[in-house]
C-alpha positions in Angstrom: -39.7 9.6 12.6 -35.8 10.8 13.4 -34.2 7.3 15.0 -31.9 6.5 12.2 -29.6 3.6 12.4 -25.8 5.0 12.3 -23.9 4.4 9.4 -21.5 2.4 12.1 -24.6 0.2 12.5 -25.8 -0.2 9.0 -22.1 -1.4 8.0 -21.6 -3.6 10.9 -24.8 -5.0 9.6 -23.2 -5.5 6.4 -20.6 -6.9 7.2 -22.8 -9.7 9.4 -21.0 -8.0 12.5 -23.6 -7.7 14.6 -24.7 -9.9 17.4 -28.2 -12.0 16.7 -30.7 -9.6 18.7 -28.9 -6.2 17.2 -29.3 -7.5 13.4 -33.2 -8.7 14.3 -33.4 -4.9 15.5 -31.9 -4.0 12.4 -33.9 -5.5 10.0 -37.2 -4.5 11.8 -36.1 -0.9 11.5 -34.9 -1.6 7.6 -38.4 -2.7 7.1 -40.1 0.3 7.6 -37.5 3.2 7.1 -36.7 4.0 3.5 -34.2 6.1 4.5 -32.2 3.5 6.2 -32.7 1.2 3.3 -31.2 3.9 0.9 -28.5 4.2 3.3 -27.6 0.6 3.5 -27.7 0.5 -0.3 -25.4 3.3 -1.2 -22.8 1.2 1.4 -23.2 -1.9 -0.4 -22.3 -0.2 -4.0 -20.0 2.5 -2.5 -17.7 -0.3 -0.5 -16.2 -2.6 -3.1 -14.9 1.0 -5.1 -13.3 2.0 -1.7 -12.1 -1.2 -1.4 -10.4 -1.3 -4.8 -9.3 2.5 -4.3 -7.5 1.5 -0.8 -6.2 -1.7 -2.5 -4.4 0.3 -5.2 -3.1 3.0 -2.7 -1.1 0.4 -0.6 0.4 -1.6 -4.1 1.0 2.0 -4.8 2.5 2.6 -1.4 4.5 -0.6 -1.8 5.6 -1.4 -5.0 9.0 -0.2 -6.0 9.6 2.6 -8.7 9.9 1.2 -12.1 13.3 2.7 -12.1 14.8 0.4 -9.2 13.3 -2.8 -11.3 16.3 -3.2 -13.2 19.2 -2.7 -10.3 17.0 -5.4 -7.8 16.8 -7.8 -11.0 20.8 -7.4 -11.2 21.5 -7.5 -7.4 19.3 -10.9 -7.4 21.2 -12.2 -10.7 24.6 -11.7 -9.2 23.4 -13.1 -5.2 22.5 -16.1 -7.4 25.8 -16.0 -8.9 28.0 -15.4 -6.3 25.8 -18.1 -4.0 26.9 -21.1 -7.1 30.6 -20.3 -6.2 30.4 -19.6 -2.4 29.2 -22.9 -2.5 31.9 -24.9 -4.5 34.4 -23.1 -2.3 32.5 -23.6 1.4 34.7 -25.9 3.7 32.4 -28.9 5.2 32.4 -28.0 8.4 32.7 -24.6 10.0 35.6 -23.6 11.2 35.5 -25.0 15.0 32.8 -27.4 14.5 33.3 -30.3 17.0 33.1 -33.7 15.6 30.0 -36.3 16.3 30.3 -38.0 19.2 32.4 -35.3 21.4 31.1 -33.4 24.3 28.8 -30.7 22.9 29.1 -32.3 19.3 26.1 -33.6 17.4 
């Protein structure tokens, strides 16, 4: 018998993405096909490893190099310090603000 389920079909079955009729067809096939059962078991074993590798790869691509961490921390600290000074010297109303109750004022 050479009419096996495709890997894509088995993966969709594994992810519970098939419509009910297709799901039942795959389940019926799996009862009698050792090759497809083995393929599905292989996907079940491999998928967590693939997802872990992908997750690690994405984290490595998006994380800054260790050399960049210290300067970034310093920038945050400086921004915090300058933010405190800016609040102390900030005027109560922005320049050009209209008083409440005036046309277009709030």
